[in-house]
C-alpha positions as CSV (number, residue, x, y, z in Angstrom):
1,M,19.6,18.3,-10.4
2,P,16.2,16.6,-9.8
3,A,16.5,13.1,-8.4
4,L,12.9,12.1,-9.3
5,I,11.5,11.7,-12.8
6,P,7.8,12.3,-13.6
7,A,6.3,9.2,-15.3
8,P,4.1,9.6,-18.4
9,L,1.2,7.8,-16.9
10,S,-2.4,8.9,-16.2
11,V,-3.2,7.8,-12.7
12,H,-6.2,8.6,-10.5
13,I,-7.7,7.5,-7.1
14,V,-10.7,5.2,-7.5
15,W,-11.2,4.3,-3.8
16,L,-10.2,5.6,-0.3
17,G,-10.7,4.0,3.0
18,R,-9.8,4.2,6.7
19,V,-9.3,1.6,9.5
20,A,-10.6,3.3,12.6
21,D,-9.6,0.7,15.1
22,R,-7.4,-2.4,14.3
23,A,-8.4,-4.0,17.6
24,I,-12.0,-4.1,16.5
25,A,-11.6,-4.9,12.8
26,L,-9.0,-4.8,10.0
27,R,-11.6,-3.8,7.5
28,S,-11.4,-0.3,6.2
29,E,-14.5,1.7,5.6
30,P,-14.8,3.8,2.4
31,V,-14.5,7.5,2.6
32,G,-14.7,10.3,0.0
33,A,-11.5,12.1,1.2
34,L,-8.5,11.7,3.5
35,S,-6.8,14.5,5.3
36,L,-3.1,13.7,5.4
37,G,-0.8,14.9,8.2
38,Y,2.8,13.9,8.7
39,A,1.6,11.1,11.0
40,G,-0.6,9.8,8.2
41,P,-4.3,10.0,7.3
42,E,-6.4,11.5,10.2
43,G,-8.4,8.8,12.0
44,E,-6.4,6.0,10.5
45,A,-5.3,3.2,13.0
46,H,-2.1,2.6,11.0
47,G,-1.1,6.2,11.4
48,G,1.5,7.7,13.7
49,L,5.1,8.9,13.3
50,V,6.3,5.7,14.9
51,R,5.0,2.2,15.2
52,P,5.9,-1.1,16.9
53,S,7.9,-3.3,14.5
54,C,6.2,-6.3,12.9
55,S,7.1,-9.5,11.2
56,R,8.2,-7.6,8.0
57,V,11.3,-6.2,9.8
58,T,12.2,-8.9,12.4
59,G,15.5,-9.3,10.6
60,L,16.4,-5.8,11.8
61,H,14.4,-5.3,15.1
62,P,12.8,-7.5,17.7
63,R,9.0,-7.6,17.4
64,G,7.4,-4.7,19.1
65,T,10.4,-2.3,18.9
66,E,9.5,1.3,18.3
67,I,10.5,2.3,14.8
68,R,9.7,5.0,12.3
69,N,6.3,4.4,10.7
70,V,6.7,4.1,6.9
71,R,3.5,2.0,6.8
72,Q,1.0,4.9,7.2
73,L,-1.0,3.9,4.1
74,S,-1.7,0.6,2.2
75,I,-2.1,1.4,-1.5
76,L,-3.2,-1.1,-4.1
77,G,-3.4,-0.8,-7.9
78,A,-6.9,-1.5,-9.3
79,E,-5.3,-3.7,-11.9
80,D,-3.6,-5.8,-9.2
81,L,-6.8,-6.0,-7.2
82,A,-8.7,-7.3,-10.2
83,E,-6.0,-10.0,-10.7
84,I,-6.2,-11.1,-7.1
85,A,-10.0,-11.5,-7.5
86,V,-9.4,-13.7,-10.6
87,R,-6.9,-15.8,-8.8
88,M,-9.3,-16.2,-5.9
89,G,-12.1,-17.2,-8.2
90,V,-14.4,-14.3,-7.3
91,A,-16.0,-11.6,-9.5
92,A,-14.5,-8.7,-7.5
93,L,-12.7,-8.1,-4.2
94,D,-13.7,-5.2,-2.0
95,P,-10.5,-3.3,-1.0
96,G,-12.0,-2.6,2.4
97,L,-11.8,-6.4,3.2
98,V,-8.0,-6.2,3.0
99,G,-7.6,-3.0,5.0
100,A,-6.6,-0.8,2.1
101,T,-6.2,2.9,2.4
102,M,-6.2,3.7,-1.3
103,V,-6.8,2.1,-4.7
104,V,-5.3,3.8,-7.8
105,E,-5.8,3.1,-11.4
106,G,-3.5,3.5,-14.4
107,I,-0.1,2.2,-13.1
108,P,0.8,-1.3,-14.5
109,D,2.4,-3.7,-12.1
110,F,1.8,-1.2,-9.3
111,T,3.0,-3.5,-6.5
112,H,6.6,-3.4,-7.9
113,L,7.0,0.4,-8.1
114,P,10.6,1.3,-7.1
115,P,10.9,2.2,-3.4
116,S,11.1,5.9,-2.9
117,S,8.7,6.6,-5.8
118,R,6.3,9.5,-5.1
119,L,2.6,9.9,-5.8
120,Q,1.6,13.6,-5.8
121,A,-1.8,15.1,-6.0
122,E,-2.6,18.5,-7.6
123,S,-3.0,19.9,-4.1
124,G,0.6,19.1,-3.4
125,A,-0.1,16.2,-1.0
126,T,2.7,13.7,-1.6
127,L,3.2,10.1,-0.6
128,V,6.5,8.2,-0.6
129,V,6.4,4.5,-1.5
130,D,8.3,2.4,1.1
131,M,8.1,-1.1,-0.3
132,E,5.9,-4.0,-1.5
133,N,3.2,-4.9,1.0
134,R,3.6,-8.6,1.5
135,P,0.3,-10.5,1.8
136,C,-0.6,-11.9,5.2
137,T,-3.3,-14.0,6.8
138,L,-5.1,-11.2,8.6
139,P,-7.5,-10.4,5.8
140,A,-8.7,-14.0,5.7
141,K,-11.3,-13.4,8.5
142,P,-13.2,-10.4,6.9
143,I,-12.9,-12.0,3.5
144,E,-14.4,-15.3,4.8
145,A,-17.3,-13.4,6.4
146,A,-18.1,-11.7,3.1
147,L,-17.1,-14.5,0.7
148,P,-17.5,-17.8,2.5
149,G,-14.9,-20.4,1.5
150,R,-12.5,-17.8,0.0
151,G,-10.7,-16.3,3.0
152,K,-7.7,-18.6,2.9
153,A,-7.3,-18.1,-0.8
154,F,-6.3,-14.4,-0.4
155,K,-2.7,-14.8,0.7
156,P,-1.5,-17.0,-2.2
157,A,-3.6,-15.1,-4.7
158,A,-2.2,-11.8,-3.5
159,A,1.5,-12.8,-3.9
160,G,3.2,-10.1,-6.0
161,R,-0.1,-8.1,-6.2
162,R,-0.7,-6.8,-2.7
163,G,0.3,-3.2,-3.4
164,V,2.7,-1.0,-1.4
165,T,3.1,0.7,1.9
166,A,3.6,4.4,1.9
167,W,4.1,7.4,4.2
168,V,3.3,11.1,4.0
169,E,6.1,13.4,2.7
170,R,3.8,16.5,2.2
171,E,0.5,17.2,4.0
172,G,-2.7,17.8,2.1
173,V,-6.1,16.3,1.2
174,L,-6.7,13.4,-1.2
175,R,-10.1,12.8,-2.7
176,V,-11.6,10.0,-4.8
177,G,-11.2,11.0,-8.4
178,D,-8.0,13.0,-7.8
179,A,-5.2,12.7,-10.4
180,L,-1.8,11.7,-9.1
181,R,1.6,12.2,-10.7
182,L,4.0,9.4,-10.4
183,F,7.7,10.2,-9.9
184,V,10.4,7.5,-9.9
185,P,14.0,7.7,-8.7
186,D,16.5,8.7,-11.3
187,Q,18.8,5.8,-10.2
188,P,19.8,2.6,-11.9
189,V,19.1,-0.8,-10.3
190,W,21.9,-1.8,-8.0
191,A,24.3,-4.0,-10.0
192,H,24.6,-6.5,-7.1
193,L,20.9,-6.9,-6.3
194,D,20.4,-10.3,-7.8
195,E,23.6,-11.6,-6.2
196,V,22.5,-10.4,-2.8
197,R,19.0,-11.9,-3.2
198,R,20.5,-15.3,-4.1
199,G,22.3,-15.3,-0.7
200,P,25.5,-17.0,0.2
201,R,26.6,-20.0,-1.9
C-alpha cells in the first residue's frame, strides 16, 4: 500500500540557485538548471552525503560532529518569500540573498509541509523534505549590502516562513519552470505531539 499521497496542487519551480563557496559568500547565484546527485546539487557548497552538525541539532550532537546531510537544499515557497518581504518593509526579496537553492510557487504555507513529503519532477528527480529551515542571522550581511538598513529585519520577518531543508532521494535534473508533484505522508499527526512540545510540567 502506498505510504505517500499525491496532493491536488499545481506547483512549479520559479527560481533555482547555487552557493559555490560558503567561505566566500552565503549568497546563491541564479541558475537555469540543477543536476542532482545523491550528494545534492552539483557544485553546491551545502552538498555532500554527510556534513558537520550545526546549531539546529545540538540537542543531539556536539557541534561539528559528522552526520548524514539532510540539508542538501534550501527550498522556499514564493508565497512565503513575498510575506517575508512585506514583513521587512521591502518591495521584494531576492532569494539569492538568503542562500536559497529553489523557490517554488503554488503550495500554501510551504514552510510547514509535513516532514518526509516529496517533491517530484516529471524527470523523476525527487526531493525529500526534512524539516522547517529556521531563520538565522547569516543572511543579514548580504541583505544589508543590497538593502541598507534591512539586514537585521530578516530573522524576525522570516519566522515561520523560511522554507524547508531537503535531500535528494532520486537523481535527475531540475529546471526553472518544471512542474513538481507534491506527495505527503499518509500518516495522522502523532496524538502526543502538542503534549511533548509543551514540555515537562
